[in-house]
C-alpha positions in Angstrom: 9.8 32.5 7.0 11.1 33.2 3.5 12.3 29.5 3.3 8.8 28.3 4.3 7.2 30.5 1.6 9.7 29.2 -0.9 9.0 25.6 0.0 5.3 26.2 -0.2 5.7 27.8 -3.7 7.7 24.9 -4.8 5.1 22.4 -3.6 2.2 24.3 -5.2 4.1 24.5 -8.5 4.9 20.8 -8.5 1.3 19.8 -7.6 -0.1 22.1 -10.3 2.3 20.5 -12.8 1.2 17.0 -11.8 -2.5 17.8 -11.9 -2.2 19.4 -15.4 -1.6 16.0 -16.8 -4.6 14.5 -15.0 -8.1 13.7 -16.2 -9.5 16.0 -13.5 -7.7 19.0 -15.1 -9.4 18.2 -18.5 -12.8 17.9 -16.8 -12.3 21.2 -15.0 -11.3 22.9 -18.2 -14.4 21.6 -20.0 -16.6 22.7 -17.1 -15.1 26.2 -17.1 -15.8 26.5 -20.9 -19.3 25.2 -20.5 -20.0 27.6 -17.6 -19.5 30.6 -19.9 -22.9 29.9 -21.4 -24.6 30.3 -18.0 -26.4 33.6 -17.4 -24.8 34.2 -14.0 -21.3 34.2 -15.4 -20.4 37.9 -16.3 -17.4 39.0 -18.2 -16.5 41.8 -15.7 -16.3 39.3 -12.8 -15.4 36.2 -14.8 -12.7 34.8 -12.4 -14.9 35.1 -9.3 -18.0 33.8 -11.1 -16.3 30.7 -12.3 -14.8 30.0 -8.9 -18.3 30.4 -7.4 -19.6 28.0 -10.0 -16.9 25.4 -9.2 -17.8 25.7 -5.5 -21.6 25.3 -5.9 -21.3 22.5 -8.5 -19.0 20.3 -6.4 -15.9 20.6 -8.6 -14.0 22.6 -6.0 -14.3 19.7 -3.6 -13.0 17.3 -6.2 -10.0 19.6 -6.8 -9.4 19.9 -3.0 -9.4 16.1 -2.7 -7.0 15.7 -5.6 -4.6 18.3 -4.0 -4.9 16.6 -0.6 -4.2 13.2 -2.2 -1.0 14.6 -3.8 0.1 16.1 -0.5 -0.2 12.8 1.2 2.3 11.1 -1.1 4.4 14.2 -1.8 8.1 14.1 -0.7 9.3 16.8 1.6 10.6 19.9 -0.1 14.4 19.9 -0.7 16.9 22.4 -1.9 16.2 23.3 -5.6 19.8 22.4 -6.5 19.5 18.9 -4.9 19.9 16.1 -7.4 16.9 13.8 -8.2 18.3 10.9 -6.2 18.0 13.0 -3.1 14.3 13.1 -3.6 14.3 9.3 -3.7 16.5 8.9 -0.7 18.6 11.7 1.0 21.1 9.3 2.7 23.9 8.0 0.5 24.5 4.8 2.5 20.8 4.0 2.2 21.0 4.5 -1.6 24.0 2.2 -1.7 22.3 -0.5 0.3 19.2 -0.3 -1.9 21.3 -0.5 -5.0 23.1 -3.6 -3.8 19.7 -5.2 -2.9 18.4 -4.5 -6.4 21.4 -6.1 -8.1 20.8 -9.2 -6.0 17.1 -9.4 -7.1 18.0 -8.9 -10.8 20.7 -11.6 -10.6 18.1 -14.0 -9.2 15.6 -13.2 -11.9 18.2 -13.4 -14.8 19.6 -16.7 -13.5 16.1 -18.2 -13.4 15.6 -17.1 -17.1 18.9 -18.8 -18.1 18.3 -22.0 -16.1 14.7 -22.5 -17.4 15.5 -21.1 -21.0 12.5 -18.8 -20.6 12.4 -15.2 -22.0 11.5 -12.3 -19.7 8.6 -11.5 -22.1 7.0 -13.0 -25.2 3.9 -12.4 -27.3 1.3 -15.1 -26.7 0.2 -17.1 -29.8 -3.4 -16.3 -30.9 -4.7 -19.6 -29.6 -3.2 -19.0 -26.2 -4.7 -15.5 -26.1 -8.2 -16.8 -26.8 -7.8 -19.5 -24.2 -6.7 -17.1 -21.5 -9.5 -14.6 -22.3 -12.1 -17.4 -22.1 -11.0 -18.3 -18.6 -10.1 -14.8 -17.3 -12.7 -15.1 -14.4 -11.6 -18.6 -13.4 -7.8 -18.6 -13.6 -7.6 -20.3 -10.2 -8.8 -23.5 -11.9 -5.6 -23.5 -14.0 -2.8 -25.7 -12.7 0.4 -24.8 -14.7 3.6 -26.6 -13.7 5.4 -24.0 -11.5 7.7 -26.5 -9.7 10.8 -25.1 -11.4 10.0 -21.4 -10.6 11.1 -20.0 -7.2 10.2 -16.7 -5.6 12.8 -14.0 -6.3 13.0 -13.3 -2.6 11.1 -13.6 0.6 10.9 -11.3 3.6 13.6 -13.3 5.5 16.1 -12.6 2.7 15.4 -8.8 3.1 16.2 -8.9 6.8 19.7 -9.7 6.7 2.8 8.6 21.7 1.7 12.0 20.9 1.2 11.0 17.3 -1.7 8.6 18.1 -3.7 10.7 20.4 -7.1 9.6 18.8 -6.3 6.1 19.9 -6.4 7.1 23.6 -8.3 5.3 26.3 -10.9 8.1 26.6 -11.7 8.1 22.8 -14.4 5.9 21.3 -12.9 3.2 19.1 -14.4 0.7 16.6 -12.7 -2.5 17.5 -13.5 -2.0 21.2 -16.6 0.1 21.7 -18.7 -1.7 19.2 -18.4 -5.1 21.0 -21.7 -6.8 22.0 -21.1 -5.9 25.6 -21.2 -2.1 24.9 -24.6 -0.6 24.2 -24.5 0.9 20.6 -26.0 4.2 21.7 -22.9 5.0 23.7 -20.6 5.3 20.7 -21.3 3.2 17.6 -24.6 4.8 16.5 -23.2 8.3 16.6 -20.0 7.2 14.9 -22.0 5.7 12.0 -24.1 8.8 11.7 -21.0 11.0 11.4 -19.6 8.5 8.9 -22.6 9.0 6.6 -22.2 12.8 7.0 -18.5 12.6 6.0 -19.4 10.6 2.9 -22.1 13.1 2.0 -19.6 15.9 2.2 -17.1 13.9 -0.1 -14.1 15.4 1.8 -10.9 13.3 1.8 -9.3 15.1 4.7 -12.4 14.6 6.9 -12.6 11.0 5.9 -8.9 10.5 6.9 -9.5 12.0 10.3 -12.7 10.0 10.8 -11.1 6.5 10.2 -8.6 7.1 13.0 -11.4 5.9 15.3 -12.1 3.0 12.9 -14.5 2.7 10.0 -18.0 1.0 10.2 -18.0 -2.1 8.1 -20.7 -0.9 5.8 -19.0 2.4 5.1 -15.3 1.2 4.9 -15.1 0.7 1.1 -16.5 4.2 0.3 -14.4 5.9 3.0 -11.1 4.3 1.9 -11.9 5.2 -1.8 -12.6 8.8 -0.7 -9.3 9.0 1.3 -7.3 7.5 -1.6 -9.2 9.8 -4.0 -10.3 6.8 -6.2 -13.6 7.2 -8.1 -14.5 4.7 -10.9 -14.8 7.0 -13.9 -15.4 5.4 -17.4 -11.8 6.2 -18.4 -10.5 4.3 -15.3 -12.5 1.2 -16.3 -11.2 1.6 -19.9 -7.6 1.8 -18.6 -8.1 -1.4 -16.6 -9.5 -3.1 -19.8 -6.4 -2.0 -21.7 -4.2 -3.6 -19.0 -6.2 -6.8 -19.3 -5.7 -6.8 -23.1 -2.0 -6.5 -22.5 -2.1 -9.5 -20.2 -4.0 -11.5 -22.8 -1.5 -10.6 -25.6 1.9 -10.9 -23.8 3.3 -13.5 -21.5 5.9 -12.3 -18.9 8.2 -14.3 -16.7 6.8 -12.5 -13.7 3.4 -14.0 -14.5 4.7 -17.3 -13.3 6.0 -15.7 -10.1 2.6 -14.2 -9.5 0.8 -17.6 -10.1 3.3 -19.3 -7.8 2.9 -16.7 -5.0 -0.9 -16.9 -5.0 -0.8 -20.7 -4.9 1.7 -20.7 -2.0 0.0 -18.0 0.1 -3.6 -16.8 -0.5 -4.8 -20.1 -2.0 -3.8 -21.8 1.3 -5.4 -19.1 3.6 -8.7 -19.8 5.2 -9.9 -16.2 4.7 -8.6 -15.5 1.2 -8.6 -18.7 -0.9 -12.0 -17.8 -2.4 -10.5 -14.7 -4.0 -7.9 -16.5 -6.0 -9.2 -15.4 -9.4 -9.4 -11.7 -8.3 -5.8 -11.9 -7.2 -4.6 -13.1 -10.5 -6.6 -10.5 -12.4 -5.3 -7.6 -10.2 -1.7 -8.6 -10.0 -1.3 -9.6 -13.7 -2.7 -6.2 -14.7 -0.6 -4.4 -12.0 2.6 -5.8 -13.5 1.7 -4.1 -16.9 0.8 -0.7 -15.5 3.4 1.8 -16.4 1.6 4.5 -14.4 3.1 2.8 -11.3 6.6 3.9 -12.5 5.6 7.4 -11.3 6.1 6.4 -7.6 9.8 5.8 -8.2 10.3 9.6 -8.0 9.9 9.3 -4.2 10.9 5.7 -3.8 14.5 4.9 -2.9 14.3 2.0 -5.3 14.8 2.2 -9.1 12.8 0.2 -11.6 14.9 -2.7 -13.1 15.9 -2.4 -16.8 16.1 -5.1 -19.5 17.5 -4.8 -23.0 16.0 -5.9 -26.3 17.8 -9.0 -27.4 21.2 -8.3 -28.9 21.3 -4.7 -27.6 22.6 -5.3 -24.1 24.0 -2.1 -22.5 22.7 0.3 -25.2 20.4 2.7 -23.3 18.0 3.5 -26.2 17.1 -0.2 -26.3 16.5 -0.4 -22.6 13.0 -1.1 -21.2 11.7 -1.3 -17.7 11.0 -4.9 -16.6 8.4 -5.7 -15.6 6.6 -2.7 -17.2 5.5 -1.4 -13.7 9.1 -1.7 -12.3 8.0 -3.9 -9.4 9.3 -7.5 -9.1 6.8 -9.4 -6.9 8.2 -11.3 -3.9 6.9 -14.2 -1.8 3.8 -12.9 0.0 3.2 -10.0 -2.4 -0.4 -11.1 -3.2 -1.3 -10.7 0.5 -1.3 -6.9 -0.1 -4.3 -7.4 -2.4 -6.2 -10.2 -0.6 -7.8 -8.2 2.2 -9.1 -5.6 -0.2 -11.2 -8.3 -2.0 -13.5 -8.3 1.1 -14.3 -4.6 0.3 -14.4 -4.3 -3.5 -16.0 -6.8 -5.8 -15.8 -4.8 -9.0 -12.4 -5.7 -10.6 -11.4 -2.2 -11.9 -12.3 -0.5 -8.6 -10.4 -3.2 -6.6 -7.5 -2.7 -8.9 -7.4 1.1 -8.4 -7.6 0.8 -4.7 -4.7 -1.7 -4.5 -2.6 0.4 -6.9 -3.1 3.5 -4.7 -2.4 1.6 -1.5 0.8 0.3 -3.0 2.2 3.6 -4.3 1.3 5.3 -0.9 2.2 2.6 1.6 3.2 -0.9 0.6 6.3 -0.1 -1.5 8.0 1.2 1.6 7.8 -2.3 3.2 10.2 -3.8 0.7 12.7 -1.0 -0.1 15.6 0.3 1.9 15.2 4.0 2.9 15.3 6.4 5.9 11.6 7.3 5.6 9.7 7.0 9.0 7.3 4.5 7.4 10.1 2.6 5.6 10.9 -1.0 6.8 14.3 0.1 8.2 12.7 2.7 10.5 9.9 0.3 11.5 12.5 -2.3 12.6 14.3 0.4 14.6 11.0 1.6 16.2 10.0 -2.0 17.0 13.3 -2.8 18.8 13.4 0.6 20.6 9.8 0.0 21.9 10.6 -3.5 23.0 13.9 -2.5 24.8 12.2 0.5 26.5 9.0 -1.2 27.6 10.1 -4.8 28.0 13.9 -4.8 28.6 13.9 -8.1 30.4 12.0 -9.9 27.7 14.2 -8.3 25.0 17.5 -9.4 26.5 16.1 -12.9 27.5 15.1 -13.5 23.8 18.5 -12.2 22.6 20.3 -14.5 25.1 18.6 -17.7 23.8 19.2 -16.7 20.2 15.6 -15.7 19.5 16.2 -12.3 18.0 12.7 -10.6 18.3 13.1 -8.9 14.9 13.5 -12.3 13.2 10.0 -13.1 14.3 8.2 -9.8 13.8 9.9 -8.8 10.5 7.6 -10.9 8.3 4.5 -9.4 10.1 5.6 -5.9 9.3 6.7 -6.6 5.7 3.2 -8.0 5.0 1.4 -5.2 7.0 0.1 -8.2 9.1 -1.9 -9.5 6.2 -2.3 -13.3 6.5 -1.5 -13.2 10.2 -4.5 -11.3 11.8 -8.1 -12.2 11.3 -9.5 -10.1 8.5 -11.8 -8.0 10.6 -8.9 -7.1 12.8 -6.6 -6.4 9.9 -9.1 -4.0 8.3 -9.3 -2.1 11.7 -5.5 -1.8 11.6 -5.4 -0.6 8.0 -8.2 2.0 8.9 -5.6 3.6 11.2 -2.8 3.3 8.7 -4.9 5.3 6.3 -6.1 7.6 9.0 -2.6 8.5 10.1 -1.0 8.2 6.6 1.7 6.2 8.3 2.9 2.6 8.7 4.4 3.2 12.1 1.5 1.4 13.8 2.8 -1.8 12.3 5.9 -1.6 14.6 3.8 -0.6 17.6 1.5 -3.5 17.1 4.4 -5.9 16.6 5.8 -4.8 20.0 2.3 -5.0 21.6 2.0 -8.6 20.5 5.3 -9.4 22.2 4.1 -7.6 25.3 0.8 -9.6 25.3 2.7 -12.9 25.1 5.5 -11.8 27.4 4.8 -14.3 30.2 5.0 -17.3 27.9 8.0 -15.9 26.0 10.0 -15.5 29.3 9.6 -19.3 29.7 11.0 -20.3 26.3 14.6 -21.5 25.8 15.0 -21.5 22.0 14.0 -19.6 18.8 11.7 -22.5 17.7 9.8 -22.3 21.1 9.5 -18.5 20.8 8.2 -18.8 17.2 5.6 -21.4 18.4 4.3 -19.0 21.1 3.8 -16.4 18.4 2.8 -18.7 15.6 -1.0 -17.9 15.7 -2.1 -14.3 15.8 -5.6 -14.9 14.4 -7.3 -14.6 17.8 -5.8 -11.3 18.7 -7.8 -8.1 19.0 -5.9 -5.2 17.5 -7.3 -2.1 19.2 -7.1 -3.3 22.8 -3.5 -4.3 22.2 -2.6 -1.0 20.7 -4.4 1.0 23.4 -2.9 -0.9 26.3 0.6 -0.7 24.8 0.5 3.0 23.9 -1.5 4.4 26.9 -1.5 1.9 29.7 2.0 0.5 29.8 4.0 1.5 32.9 7.7 1.9 32.1 
């Protein structure tokens, strides 16, 4: 009991410390001072009166949402004497594996710099700045020569039931019960009505619980923003504009990696090619955003360092590179692309993506023991397949078609670019709802179960890949429900 109280005190202290540096804290402080002029605020009951004012004016709800948002990304409490690297990743062998992986990425990046005689960063000449600014909203029309640039890594290089009770067969689900065969009055109408009520209450926790049954298309953008505690304040728009200015002024090597990735992935996708300009804007700004560095406190990875020319190895001349500490890989732009369907205002789109990345997506390309980390997802996928479909699992192993070799790329991209967009958004609803990426492994196993009859007939890896090449016709929710609740073991 004492340990629990101690853990809770530690969490409260750390969240208070984090919020003290936020814009919300400044706003609350200003509101508290301003409330002193109100006639209902009395000196003898000052504390209680101000608390009552915060409650009636809606500021208490904003504070609750901010605390809830912090709790969703907060690492589990550890011993006060534990070193900082234990917060990032408690297992030593995982830290060692992640460290080796980072060295490999940096070696690839540095060798590209040397081969192409291109600096990691340079200030753009004034003429180039003006040209980039003039075509900011149509960067997709630019065709720079990227033939010599190569992605730093791709997912294949990296590879070397009680929980989901709301997905049960007896619970209404968007993605099933809103089909044209089901009368809307049986589920859909009521679910939409509740959705409007949740938005009116502006309660992040309620919104998170609500989207476990799926989000109505018309409400999804607002619900996700509420869950992620993203609201476009003037200072947020200003911050985005500052990032944009940084892009205009400075050219980074990673810019070419971003251009190349968008050209190779989203630009060739039937759903996402129209958002090419948005992708450049968001990802170029993201690479400059030093606030992203904060997530490395609970990420097993560490941001790469570069040194000012001629000062190699001298720590006071070290800078994080890129400024956000994240080197994009092949397929990285597909984390942003689906969000373009929901958000059409660049700064809002940017904030949503950044929050999705520091909560979820970073776990898909770093080595850790976290339940939502890619290592745990691989283990969960193989365990589910061996448990539910042992014959299929061993048949594929026998013919050299390791199931994980096929499913790994789906999970690393959170299925973006593989599922139809409406189905992908239904899947991401549940990821936000459960604050967990574990459904990616469940869905990957469910896809194998769905195609099991065909897969039992194949005799090679190429044939197995052909059977699973097109997932665009699959319906996510029926697959998940059948696999989780209707599979006989």
